[in-house]
N, C-alpha and C positions, 0 to 999 in steps of 0.2 A: 636680684640678678635678672629675673624674668623681665622686670620693668626696663632695665638697662638694655637688654637684648631687643625688646619691643621698640624702644626709642631708636636704637640703631637701625632696626629693620625699616622704620618709618623714614629715617634719613636716606637710607639706600633706595627705597621706593621713590622718594622725591627726586633723588639724583638721576635715577633711571628715566623718570618722566621728563625731567629737564633736559638731559643729554640726548635722549631719543627724539623728543619733541622739537628741540631746537637744532638738532644735528651738529652739536659742537664736538661730539666725540665720535670716533669711528665705530662701526658696528661691533667690532670685536671687544671694545671696551664696555659697551652696553651689555654684551653677552656675559662678560666677567662679572659685572654688577648683578645681573640676573642670577648667576650661579651663587653669588654671595647671599642674595635675598633668599634663595631656596635653602641654603645652609642655615640661615638665621631662623627661618620658619620651622625647619626640622628640629633645631636646637631648642627653640621655645616650646614646641609641642612635647619634646622629650622631657624637658624640665618640669613642665606643667603636669605631665603624667606621673613623674617621680614625686612631685610635691603632694599628690593626692593620696 
């Protein structure tokens, strides 16, 4: 599960870099993706602590 979340986080990070860098999405959409990335980071950290 942690691996799946990590891969999803990587995809979200790539999407943020693509959309912000190329300006294909409005600012608010990039902000929502950033919020998703923050959630994924916290979830991965929580599951890693729980697994220890």
